[in-house]
N, CA, C and O atoms as CSV, one atom per row, in Angstrom:
chain,resi,resn,atom,element,x,y,z
A,1,MET,N,N,-79.232,-22.234,-140.551
A,1,MET,CA,C,-78.374,-21.062,-140.670
A,1,MET,C,C,-79.163,-19.893,-141.283
A,1,MET,O,O,-79.142,-18.779,-140.759
A,2,TRP,N,N,-79.854,-20.160,-142.395
A,2,TRP,CA,C,-80.599,-19.095,-143.054
A,2,TRP,C,C,-81.668,-18.515,-142.136
A,2,TRP,O,O,-81.928,-17.313,-142.177
A,3,ARG,N,N,-82.284,-19.341,-141.320
A,3,ARG,CA,C,-83.315,-18.873,-140.393
A,3,ARG,C,C,-82.772,-17.757,-139.501
A,3,ARG,O,O,-83.472,-16.779,-139.242
A,4,VAL,N,N,-81.552,-17.891,-139.036
A,4,VAL,CA,C,-80.935,-16.877,-138.175
A,4,VAL,C,C,-80.570,-15.640,-138.994
A,4,VAL,O,O,-80.861,-14.517,-138.584
A,5,LEU,N,N,-79.941,-15.838,-140.136
A,5,LEU,CA,C,-79.477,-14.717,-140.948
A,5,LEU,C,C,-80.609,-13.895,-141.550
A,5,LEU,O,O,-80.475,-12.679,-141.688
A,6,ARG,N,N,-81.701,-14.518,-141.905
A,6,ARG,CA,C,-82.774,-13.812,-142.603
A,6,ARG,C,C,-83.552,-12.864,-141.674
A,6,ARG,O,O,-84.258,-11.974,-142.147
A,7,ASP,N,N,-83.422,-13.054,-140.375
A,7,ASP,CA,C,-84.137,-12.218,-139.406
A,7,ASP,C,C,-83.235,-11.064,-138.978
A,7,ASP,O,O,-82.313,-11.266,-138.188
A,8,PRO,N,N,-83.488,-9.849,-139.490
A,8,PRO,CA,C,-82.583,-8.737,-139.199
A,8,PRO,C,C,-82.502,-8.364,-137.719
A,8,PRO,O,O,-81.517,-7.760,-137.296
A,9,ALA,N,N,-83.507,-8.707,-136.931
A,9,ALA,CA,C,-83.487,-8.384,-135.503
A,9,ALA,C,C,-82.568,-9.317,-134.716
A,9,ALA,O,O,-82.217,-9.007,-133.577
A,10,GLN,N,N,-82.168,-10.462,-135.300
A,10,GLN,CA,C,-81.307,-11.418,-134.592
A,10,GLN,C,C,-79.823,-11.096,-134.691
A,10,GLN,O,O,-79.001,-11.832,-134.144
A,11,LEU,N,N,-79.465,-10.030,-135.368
A,11,LEU,CA,C,-78.050,-9.698,-135.550
A,11,LEU,C,C,-77.253,-9.715,-134.244
A,11,LEU,O,O,-76.142,-10.245,-134.238
A,12,PRO,N,N,-77.762,-9.162,-133.139
A,12,PRO,CA,C,-76.959,-9.168,-131.899
A,12,PRO,C,C,-76.636,-10.567,-131.366
A,12,PRO,O,O,-75.720,-10.715,-130.557
A,13,THR,N,N,-77.367,-11.591,-131.800
A,13,THR,CA,C,-77.077,-12.943,-131.308
A,13,THR,C,C,-75.827,-13.529,-131.926
A,13,THR,O,O,-75.286,-14.509,-131.415
A,14,TRP,N,N,-75.351,-12.938,-133.030
A,14,TRP,CA,C,-74.165,-13.499,-133.685
A,14,TRP,C,C,-73.135,-12.466,-134.116
A,14,TRP,O,O,-72.011,-12.838,-134.454
A,15,PHE,N,N,-73.471,-11.207,-134.118
A,15,PHE,CA,C,-72.503,-10.170,-134.497
A,15,PHE,C,C,-72.044,-9.481,-133.217
A,15,PHE,O,O,-72.774,-8.675,-132.639
A,16,ARG,N,N,-70.837,-9.801,-132.782
A,16,ARG,CA,C,-70.344,-9.449,-131.442
A,16,ARG,C,C,-70.295,-7.953,-131.141
A,16,ARG,O,O,-70.370,-7.561,-129.976
A,17,THR,N,N,-70.174,-7.126,-132.147
A,17,THR,CA,C,-70.048,-5.686,-131.903
A,17,THR,C,C,-71.393,-5.001,-131.731
A,17,THR,O,O,-71.436,-3.808,-131.431
A,18,VAL,N,N,-72.494,-5.725,-131.914
A,18,VAL,CA,C,-73.833,-5.134,-131.857
A,18,VAL,C,C,-74.501,-5.483,-130.526
A,18,VAL,O,O,-74.616,-6.654,-130.162
A,19,GLN,N,N,-74.935,-4.458,-129.817
A,19,GLN,CA,C,-75.626,-4.635,-128.536
A,19,GLN,C,C,-77.105,-4.966,-128.757
A,19,GLN,O,O,-77.637,-5.892,-128.144
A,20,SER,N,N,-77.763,-4.202,-129.638
A,20,SER,CA,C,-79.189,-4.434,-129.875
A,20,SER,C,C,-79.550,-4.005,-131.293
A,20,SER,O,O,-78.854,-3.213,-131.927
A,21,ALA,N,N,-80.676,-4.565,-131.769
A,21,ALA,CA,C,-81.173,-4.234,-133.107
A,21,ALA,C,C,-82.688,-4.092,-133.025
A,21,ALA,O,O,-83.379,-4.898,-132.402
A,22,ARG,N,N,-83.175,-3.049,-133.671
A,22,ARG,CA,C,-84.613,-2.798,-133.736
A,22,ARG,C,C,-84.952,-2.531,-135.196
A,22,ARG,O,O,-84.305,-1.714,-135.852
A,23,VAL,N,N,-85.965,-3.220,-135.699
A,23,VAL,CA,C,-86.341,-3.088,-137.101
A,23,VAL,C,C,-87.678,-2.363,-137.198
A,23,VAL,O,O,-88.658,-2.734,-136.552
A,24,VAL,N,N,-87.690,-1.315,-138.027
A,24,VAL,CA,C,-88.910,-0.560,-138.304
A,24,VAL,C,C,-89.003,-0.421,-139.816
A,24,VAL,O,O,-88.169,0.230,-140.447
A,25,ASP,N,N,-90.029,-1.041,-140.387
A,25,ASP,CA,C,-90.203,-1.062,-141.838
A,25,ASP,C,C,-88.943,-1.636,-142.487
A,25,ASP,O,O,-88.575,-2.778,-142.208
A,26,ASP,N,N,-88.279,-0.863,-143.346
A,26,ASP,CA,C,-87.079,-1.392,-144.008
A,26,ASP,C,C,-85.786,-0.826,-143.416
A,26,ASP,O,O,-84.744,-0.832,-144.070
A,27,LEU,N,N,-85.861,-0.338,-142.174
A,27,LEU,CA,C,-84.664,0.179,-141.499
A,27,LEU,C,C,-84.346,-0.658,-140.274
A,27,LEU,O,O,-85.233,-1.028,-139.504
A,28,ARG,N,N,-83.055,-0.951,-140.108
A,28,ARG,CA,C,-82.574,-1.643,-138.910
A,28,ARG,C,C,-81.739,-0.644,-138.140
A,28,ARG,O,O,-80.764,-0.103,-138.660
A,29,HIS,N,N,-82.128,-0.399,-136.887
A,29,HIS,CA,C,-81.431,0.546,-136.011
A,29,HIS,C,C,-80.600,-0.263,-135.026
A,29,HIS,O,O,-81.132,-1.053,-134.247
A,30,LEU,N,N,-79.286,-0.055,-135.071
A,30,LEU,CA,C,-78.365,-0.800,-134.227
A,30,LEU,C,C,-77.791,0.084,-133.135
A,30,LEU,O,O,-77.509,1.262,-133.357
A,31,THR,N,N,-77.622,-0.489,-131.963
A,31,THR,CA,C,-76.826,0.118,-130.900
A,31,THR,C,C,-75.578,-0.735,-130.777
A,31,THR,O,O,-75.662,-1.947,-130.579
A,32,LEU,N,N,-74.421,-0.101,-130.896
A,32,LEU,CA,C,-73.151,-0.822,-130.856
A,32,LEU,C,C,-72.656,-0.962,-129.429
A,32,LEU,O,O,-72.924,-0.100,-128.593
A,33,LYS,N,N,-71.938,-2.036,-129.140
A,33,LYS,CA,C,-71.419,-2.269,-127.797
A,33,LYS,C,C,-70.406,-1.210,-127.384
A,33,LYS,O,O,-70.310,-0.878,-126.202
A,34,ARG,N,N,-69.650,-0.675,-128.338
A,34,ARG,CA,C,-68.659,0.356,-128.019
A,34,ARG,C,C,-69.291,1.745,-127.942
A,34,ARG,O,O,-68.603,2.744,-127.729
A,35,GLY,N,N,-70.609,1.789,-128.119
A,35,GLY,CA,C,-71.336,3.052,-128.129
A,35,GLY,C,C,-71.612,3.485,-129.553
A,35,GLY,O,O,-70.878,3.125,-130.473
A,36,GLY,N,N,-72.626,4.226,-129.726
A,36,GLY,CA,C,-72.978,4.715,-131.051
A,36,GLY,C,C,-74.170,3.984,-131.628
A,36,GLY,O,O,-74.533,2.888,-131.201
A,37,GLN,N,N,-74.753,4.620,-132.598
A,37,GLN,CA,C,-75.937,4.112,-133.281
A,37,GLN,C,C,-75.640,4.014,-134.773
A,37,GLN,O,O,-74.953,4.871,-135.329
A,38,VAL,N,N,-76.145,2.991,-135.411
A,38,VAL,CA,C,-76.015,2.818,-136.856
A,38,VAL,C,C,-77.407,2.505,-137.397
A,38,VAL,O,O,-78.158,1.728,-136.808
A,39,THR,N,N,-77.731,3.119,-138.519
A,39,THR,CA,C,-78.982,2.813,-139.198
A,39,THR,C,C,-78.652,2.193,-140.546
A,39,THR,O,O,-77.846,2.717,-141.315
A,40,GLU,N,N,-79.301,1.054,-140.814
A,40,GLU,CA,C,-79.095,0.334,-142.065
A,40,GLU,C,C,-80.426,0.209,-142.799
A,40,GLU,O,O,-81.476,0.044,-142.179
A,41,ARG,N,N,-80.369,0.289,-144.115
A,41,ARG,CA,C,-81.555,0.040,-144.933
A,41,ARG,C,C,-81.510,-1.415,-145.390
A,41,ARG,O,O,-80.521,-1.864,-145.969
A,42,LEU,N,N,-82.589,-2.141,-145.124
A,42,LEU,CA,C,-82.696,-3.533,-145.538
A,42,LEU,C,C,-83.120,-3.554,-147.002
A,42,LEU,O,O,-84.190,-3.057,-147.352
A,43,LEU,N,N,-82.289,-4.124,-147.841
A,43,LEU,CA,C,-82.503,-4.083,-149.285
A,43,LEU,C,C,-83.077,-5.380,-149.843
A,43,LEU,O,O,-83.939,-5.355,-150.721
A,44,THR,N,N,-82.603,-6.505,-149.336
A,44,THR,CA,C,-83.039,-7.804,-149.867
A,44,THR,C,C,-83.083,-8.834,-148.754
A,44,THR,O,O,-82.130,-8.978,-147.990
A,45,VAL,N,N,-84.192,-9.545,-148.668
A,45,VAL,CA,C,-84.283,-10.772,-147.883
A,45,VAL,C,C,-84.949,-11.770,-148.822
A,45,VAL,O,O,-86.175,-11.819,-148.924
A,46,ASP,N,N,-84.134,-12.562,-149.504
A,46,ASP,CA,C,-84.607,-13.467,-150.549
A,46,ASP,C,C,-84.491,-14.902,-150.059
A,46,ASP,O,O,-83.396,-15.460,-149.988
A,47,ASP,N,N,-85.643,-15.497,-149.718
A,47,ASP,CA,C,-85.636,-16.857,-149.185
A,47,ASP,C,C,-85.253,-17.895,-150.227
A,47,ASP,O,O,-84.690,-18.933,-149.880
A,48,GLU,N,N,-85.546,-17.640,-151.490
A,48,GLU,CA,C,-85.186,-18.603,-152.531
A,48,GLU,C,C,-83.677,-18.615,-152.765
A,48,GLU,O,O,-83.062,-19.681,-152.798
A,49,LEU,N,N,-83.082,-17.441,-152.926
A,49,LEU,CA,C,-81.630,-17.353,-153.113
A,49,LEU,C,C,-80.867,-17.487,-151.798
A,49,LEU,O,O,-79.665,-17.754,-151.792
A,50,ARG,N,N,-81.573,-17.301,-150.694
A,50,ARG,CA,C,-80.986,-17.221,-149.347
A,50,ARG,C,C,-79.915,-16.126,-149.340
A,50,ARG,O,O,-78.745,-16.360,-149.036
A,51,ARG,N,N,-80.370,-14.932,-149.686
A,51,ARG,CA,C,-79.503,-13.750,-149.768
A,51,ARG,C,C,-80.109,-12.625,-148.922
A,51,ARG,O,O,-81.309,-12.355,-148.976
A,52,PHE,N,N,-79.239,-11.983,-148.144
A,52,PHE,CA,C,-79.610,-10.839,-147.314
A,52,PHE,C,C,-78.692,-9.684,-147.702
A,52,PHE,O,O,-77.470,-9.836,-147.694
A,53,ARG,N,N,-79.270,-8.528,-148.041
A,53,ARG,CA,C,-78.461,-7.350,-148.413
A,53,ARG,C,C,-78.955,-6.141,-147.631
A,53,ARG,O,O,-80.148,-5.977,-147.377
A,54,TYR,N,N,-78.002,-5.308,-147.263
A,54,TYR,CA,C,-78.325,-4.086,-146.533
A,54,TYR,C,C,-77.297,-3.018,-146.882
A,54,TYR,O,O,-76.201,-3.321,-147.353
A,55,GLY,N,N,-77.665,-1.780,-146.645
A,55,GLY,CA,C,-76.742,-0.668,-146.832
A,55,GLY,C,C,-76.773,0.230,-145.616
A,55,GLY,O,O,-77.839,0.487,-145.057
A,56,VAL,N,N,-75.613,0.709,-145.201
A,56,VAL,CA,C,-75.545,1.611,-144.053
A,56,VAL,C,C,-76.019,2.992,-144.490
A,56,VAL,O,O,-75.537,3.552,-145.475
A,57,GLU,N,N,-76.964,3.519,-143.743
A,57,GLU,CA,C,-77.524,4.841,-144.024
A,57,GLU,C,C,-76.820,5.931,-143.210
A,57,GLU,O,O,-76.550,7.019,-143.719
A,58,SER,N,N,-76.527,5.625,-141.936
A,58,SER,CA,C,-75.910,6.631,-141.072
A,58,SER,C,C,-75.248,5.962,-139.870
A,58,SER,O,O,-75.521,4.806,-139.545
A,59,GLY,N,N,-74.370,6.725,-139.224
A,59,GLY,CA,C,-73.758,6.269,-137.988
A,59,GLY,C,C,-72.320,5.807,-138.107
A,59,GLY,O,O,-71.655,5.598,-137.092
A,60,LEU,N,N,-71.827,5.643,-139.324
A,60,LEU,CA,C,-70.434,5.247,-139.531
A,60,LEU,C,C,-69.775,6.254,-140.466
A,60,LEU,O,O,-70.423,6.780,-141.371
A,61,PRO,N,N,-68.488,6.526,-140.250
A,61,PRO,CA,C,-67.790,7.510,-141.095
A,61,PRO,C,C,-67.406,6.926,-142.466
A,61,PRO,O,O,-66.228,6.743,-142.773
A,62,LEU,N,N,-68.424,6.642,-143.268
A,62,LEU,CA,C,-68.214,6.012,-144.565
A,62,LEU,C,C,-68.925,6.805,-145.657
A,62,LEU,O,O,-69.925,7.478,-145.409
A,63,GLU,N,N,-68.395,6.711,-146.848
A,63,GLU,CA,C,-69.089,7.257,-148.013
A,63,GLU,C,C,-70.215,6.313,-148.423
A,63,GLU,O,O,-71.307,6.748,-148.785
A,64,SER,N,N,-69.928,5.004,-148.359
A,64,SER,CA,C,-70.958,4.010,-148.672
A,64,SER,C,C,-70.576,2.662,-148.068
A,64,SER,O,O,-69.406,2.387,-147.800
A,65,HIS,N,N,-71.589,1.840,-147.865
A,65,HIS,CA,C,-71.395,0.484,-147.353
A,65,HIS,C,C,-72.563,-0.359,-147.829
A,65,HIS,O,O,-73.720,-0.037,-147.561
A,66,LEU,N,N,-72.256,-1.451,-148.542
A,66,LEU,CA,C,-73.266,-2.403,-148.981
A,66,LEU,C,C,-72.823,-3.775,-148.505
A,66,LEU,O,O,-71.747,-4.248,-148.872
A,67,GLY,N,N,-73.643,-4.407,-147.698
A,67,GLY,CA,C,-73.340,-5.751,-147.200
A,67,GLY,C,C,-74.240,-6.779,-147.866
A,67,GLY,O,O,-75.439,-6.557,-148.035
A,68,THR,N,N,-73.647,-7.904,-148.241
A,68,THR,CA,C,-74.395,-9.003,-148.843
A,68,THR,C,C,-73.987,-10.297,-148.161
A,68,THR,O,O,-72.800,-10.608,-148.055
A,69,VAL,N,N,-74.979,-11.050,-147.698
A,69,VAL,CA,C,-74.720,-12.337,-147.066
A,69,VAL,C,C,-75.493,-13.392,-147.857
A,69,VAL,O,O,-76.712,-13.303,-148.004
A,70,ASP,N,N,-74.774,-14.385,-148.358
A,70,ASP,CA,C,-75.375,-15.497,-149.086
A,70,ASP,C,C,-75.147,-16.784,-148.301
A,70,ASP,O,O,-74.061,-17.019,-147.769
A,71,VAL,N,N,-76.181,-17.610,-148.237
A,71,VAL,CA,C,-76.069,-18.932,-147.620
A,71,VAL,C,C,-76.251,-19.944,-148.741
A,71,VAL,O,O,-77.312,-20.025,-149.359
A,72,ILE,N,N,-75.208,-20.706,-148.989
A,72,ILE,CA,C,-75.187,-21.656,-150.095
A,72,ILE,C,C,-75.209,-23.069,-149.525
A,72,ILE,O,O,-74.338,-23.448,-148.742
A,73,ALA,N,N,-76.207,-23.838,-149.923
A,73,ALA,CA,C,-76.304,-25.232,-149.466
A,73,ALA,C,C,-75.188,-26.046,-150.111
A,73,ALA,O,O,-75.035,-26.052,-151.332
A,74,VAL,N,N,-74.414,-26.731,-149.280
A,74,VAL,CA,C,-73.329,-27.582,-149.762
A,74,VAL,C,C,-73.831,-29.023,-149.863
A,74,VAL,O,O,-73.637,-29.700,-150.873
A,75,ARG,N,N,-74.471,-29.465,-148.804
A,75,ARG,CA,C,-75.107,-30.781,-148.725
A,75,ARG,C,C,-76.108,-30.692,-147.581
A,75,ARG,O,O,-76.088,-29.713,-146.835
A,76,PRO,N,N,-76.977,-31.674,-147.418
A,76,PRO,CA,C,-77.954,-31.604,-146.333
A,76,PRO,C,C,-77.283,-31.353,-144.973
A,76,PRO,O,O,-76.381,-32.089,-144.572
A,77,GLY,N,N,-77.729,-30.323,-144.285
A,77,GLY,CA,C,-77.188,-30.001,-142.977
A,77,GLY,C,C,-75.888,-29.224,-142.994
A,77,GLY,O,O,-75.313,-28.968,-141.936
A,78,GLN,N,N,-75.410,-28.842,-144.172
A,78,GLN,CA,C,-74.156,-28.095,-144.260
A,78,GLN,C,C,-74.308,-26.953,-145.266
A,78,GLN,O,O,-74.806,-27.146,-146.375
A,79,SER,N,N,-73.870,-25.766,-144.855
A,79,SER,CA,C,-73.960,-24.581,-145.700
A,79,SER,C,C,-72.651,-23.819,-145.687
A,79,SER,O,O,-71.847,-23.929,-144.761
A,80,LEU,N,N,-72.463,-23.047,-146.735
A,80,LEU,CA,C,-71.341,-22.120,-146.844
A,80,LEU,C,C,-71.927,-20.720,-146.769
A,80,LEU,O,O,-72.863,-20.401,-147.501
A,81,VAL,N,N,-71.389,-19.883,-145.895
A,81,VAL,CA,C,-71.846,-18.503,-145.772
A,81,VAL,C,C,-70.793,-17.604,-146.408
A,81,VAL,O,O,-69.615,-17.656,-146.054
A,82,VAL,N,N,-71.235,-16.784,-147.347
A,82,VAL,CA,C,-70.363,-15.820,-148.012
A,82,VAL,C,C,-70.863,-14.436,-147.622
A,82,VAL,O,O,-71.992,-14.062,-147.935
A,83,TYR,N,N,-70.012,-13.682,-146.936
A,83,TYR,CA,C,-70.357,-12.346,-146.450
A,83,TYR,C,C,-69.432,-11.360,-147.146
A,83,TYR,O,O,-68.218,-11.387,-146.943
A,84,ALA,N,N,-70.005,-10.498,-147.961
A,84,ALA,CA,C,-69.226,-9.493,-148.682
A,84,ALA,C,C,-69.655,-8.111,-148.224
A,84,ALA,O,O,-70.840,-7.854,-148.011
A,85,ALA,N,N,-68.684,-7.228,-148.076
A,85,ALA,CA,C,-68.973,-5.837,-147.721
A,85,ALA,C,C,-68.216,-4.931,-148.681
A,85,ALA,O,O,-66.986,-4.953,-148.733
A,86,ASP,N,N,-68.954,-4.144,-149.431
A,86,ASP,CA,C,-68.364,-3.134,-150.303
A,86,ASP,C,C,-68.358,-1.836,-149.522
A,86,ASP,O,O,-69.413,-1.299,-149.182
A,87,VAL,N,N,-67.154,-1.330,-149.236
A,87,VAL,CA,C,-66.993,-0.182,-148.343
A,87,VAL,C,C,-66.187,0.912,-149.031
A,87,VAL,O,O,-65.168,0.643,-149.666
A,88,GLU,N,N,-66.651,2.135,-148.898
A,88,GLU,CA,C,-65.901,3.310,-149.351
A,88,GLU,C,C,-65.801,4.267,-148.185
A,88,GLU,O,O,-66.823,4.545,-147.558
A,89,PRO,N,N,-64.641,4.782,-147.858
A,89,PRO,CA,C,-63.382,4.580,-148.568
A,89,PRO,C,C,-62.832,3.175,-148.336
A,89,PRO,O,O,-63.093,2.546,-147.311
A,90,ALA,N,N,-62.076,2.708,-149.301
A,90,ALA,CA,C,-61.551,1.344,-149.273
A,90,ALA,C,C,-60.691,1.079,-148.043
A,90,ALA,O,O,-60.638,-0.054,-147.567
A,91,GLY,N,N,-60.023,2.090,-147.525
A,91,GLY,CA,C,-59.169,1.925,-146.354
A,91,GLY,C,C,-59.923,1.507,-145.105
A,91,GLY,O,O,-59.313,1.018,-144.154
A,92,ALA,N,N,-61.228,1.688,-145.087
A,92,ALA,CA,C,-62.030,1.306,-143.925
A,92,ALA,C,C,-62.355,-0.184,-143.915
A,92,ALA,O,O,-62.845,-0.702,-142.912
A,93,ALA,N,N,-62.090,-0.872,-145.008
A,93,ALA,CA,C,-62.484,-2.275,-145.141
A,93,ALA,C,C,-61.809,-3.195,-144.126
A,93,ALA,O,O,-62.422,-4.167,-143.685
A,94,SER,N,N,-60.573,-2.916,-143.748
A,94,SER,CA,C,-59.868,-3.839,-142.850
A,94,SER,C,C,-60.572,-3.955,-141.499
A,94,SER,O,O,-60.589,-5.039,-140.915
A,95,GLY,N,N,-61.142,-2.888,-140.998
A,95,GLY,CA,C,-61.896,-2.955,-139.746
A,95,GLY,C,C,-63.132,-3.830,-139.870
A,95,GLY,O,O,-63.491,-4.546,-138.935
A,96,PHE,N,N,-63.773,-3.771,-141.007
A,96,PHE,CA,C,-64.940,-4.613,-141.244
A,96,PHE,C,C,-64.539,-6.070,-141.373
A,96,PHE,O,O,-65.262,-6.951,-140.909
A,97,ASP,N,N,-63.404,-6.340,-141.991
A,97,ASP,CA,C,-62.942,-7.721,-142.144
A,97,ASP,C,C,-62.864,-8.420,-140.796
A,97,ASP,O,O,-63.343,-9.545,-140.653
A,98,ARG,N,N,-62.268,-7.768,-139.809
A,98,ARG,CA,C,-62.124,-8.369,-138.473
A,98,ARG,C,C,-63.483,-8.593,-137.820
A,98,ARG,O,O,-63.728,-9.651,-137.241
A,99,SER,N,N,-64.360,-7.607,-137.913
A,99,SER,CA,C,-65.694,-7.741,-137.313
A,99,SER,C,C,-66.489,-8.854,-137.966
A,99,SER,O,O,-67.136,-9.646,-137.280
A,100,ILE,N,N,-66.444,-8.918,-139.290
A,100,ILE,CA,C,-67.196,-9.940,-140.017
A,100,ILE,C,C,-66.642,-11.327,-139.718
A,100,ILE,O,O,-67.405,-12.272,-139.520
A,101,GLU,N,N,-65.325,-11.454,-139.686
A,101,GLU,CA,C,-64.721,-12.750,-139.365
A,101,GLU,C,C,-65.180,-13.235,-137.992
A,101,GLU,O,O,-65.559,-14.396,-137.834
A,102,GLY,N,N,-65.146,-12.350,-137.005
A,102,GLY,CA,C,-65.604,-12.716,-135.663
A,102,GLY,C,C,-67.082,-13.067,-135.642
A,102,GLY,O,O,-67.494,-13.991,-134.941
A,103,ALA,N,N,-67.880,-12.334,-136.409
A,103,ALA,CA,C,-69.316,-12.600,-136.463
A,103,ALA,C,C,-69.606,-13.969,-137.068
A,103,ALA,O,O,-70.488,-14.684,-136.594
A,104,LEU,N,N,-68.873,-14.333,-138.106
A,104,LEU,CA,C,-69.103,-15.630,-138.739
A,104,LEU,C,C,-68.707,-16.790,-137.837
A,104,LEU,O,O,-69.355,-17.836,-137.842
A,105,VAL,N,N,-67.648,-16.607,-137.067
A,105,VAL,CA,C,-67.268,-17.635,-136.085
A,105,VAL,C,C,-68.382,-17.784,-135.050
A,105,VAL,O,O,-68.763,-18.902,-134.702
A,106,CYS,N,N,-68.898,-16.670,-134.563
A,106,CYS,CA,C,-69.980,-16.694,-133.570
A,106,CYS,C,C,-71.252,-17.311,-134.166
A,106,CYS,O,O,-71.937,-18.076,-133.488
A,107,LEU,N,N,-71.572,-16.991,-135.418
A,107,LEU,CA,C,-72.745,-17.563,-136.093
A,107,LEU,C,C,-72.619,-19.082,-136.184
A,107,LEU,O,O,-73.574,-19.806,-135.902
A,108,LYS,N,N,-71.454,-19.555,-136.574
A,108,LYS,CA,C,-71.223,-21.000,-136.663
A,108,LYS,C,C,-71.435,-21.661,-135.303
A,108,LYS,O,O,-72.084,-22.703,-135.213
A,109,GLU,N,N,-70.890,-21.061,-134.248
A,109,GLU,CA,C,-71.054,-21.617,-132.895
A,109,GLU,C,C,-72.515,-21.620,-132.484
A,109,GLU,O,O,-72.991,-22.586,-131.887
A,110,LEU,N,N,-73.229,-20.553,-132.794
A,110,LEU,CA,C,-74.649,-20.452,-132.449
A,110,LEU,C,C,-75.460,-21.540,-133.142
A,110,LEU,O,O,-76.253,-22.228,-132.500
A,111,VAL,N,N,-75.267,-21.698,-134.432
A,111,VAL,CA,C,-76.019,-22.680,-135.203
A,111,VAL,C,C,-75.677,-24.107,-134.755
A,111,VAL,O,O,-76.565,-24.950,-134.629
A,112,GLU,N,N,-74.400,-24.370,-134.517
A,112,GLU,CA,C,-74.002,-25.691,-134.071
A,112,GLU,C,C,-74.560,-26.018,-132.690
A,112,GLU,O,O,-74.917,-27.166,-132.426
A,113,SER,N,N,-74.640,-25.024,-131.807
A,113,SER,CA,C,-75.192,-25.276,-130.465
A,113,SER,C,C,-76.696,-25.537,-130.525
A,113,SER,O,O,-77.226,-26.267,-129.688
A,114,GLU,N,N,-77.388,-24.953,-131.498
A,114,GLU,CA,C,-78.827,-25.175,-131.656
A,114,GLU,C,C,-79.125,-26.567,-132.201
A,114,GLU,O,O,-80.190,-27.120,-131.925
A,115,THR,N,N,-78.208,-27.136,-132.965
A,115,THR,CA,C,-78.450,-28.435,-133.578
A,115,THR,C,C,-77.939,-29.600,-132.739
A,115,THR,O,O,-78.198,-30.758,-133.068
A,116,SER,N,N,-77.215,-29.308,-131.658
A,116,SER,CA,C,-76.711,-30.417,-130.831
A,116,SER,C,C,-77.558,-30.629,-129.601
A,116,SER,O,O,-77.272,-31.520,-128.801
């Protein structure tokens, strides 16, 4: 699971709203399936903690957005993924909730298909 999450260019393989991702230095440039471009700054890729953090720089009508994804080992071969998004204005959070929920379902399916 962490192998997929830690690679910022793999986002389109599990996040359904993203058409493509291109990484240049510490910026991830996304093309969305509904149209539009988003630029994110990659803040943390910590292999020991298995934590990925990013912040949206441009492309969304937000004051701020900080995303944190943690992969927590539960037992061998099983992990818990915790995806948090701090969004301002707060009213925009519900749209992210739906997208993130769908992305996590897709991530689970992707990882399970790779291991079977």
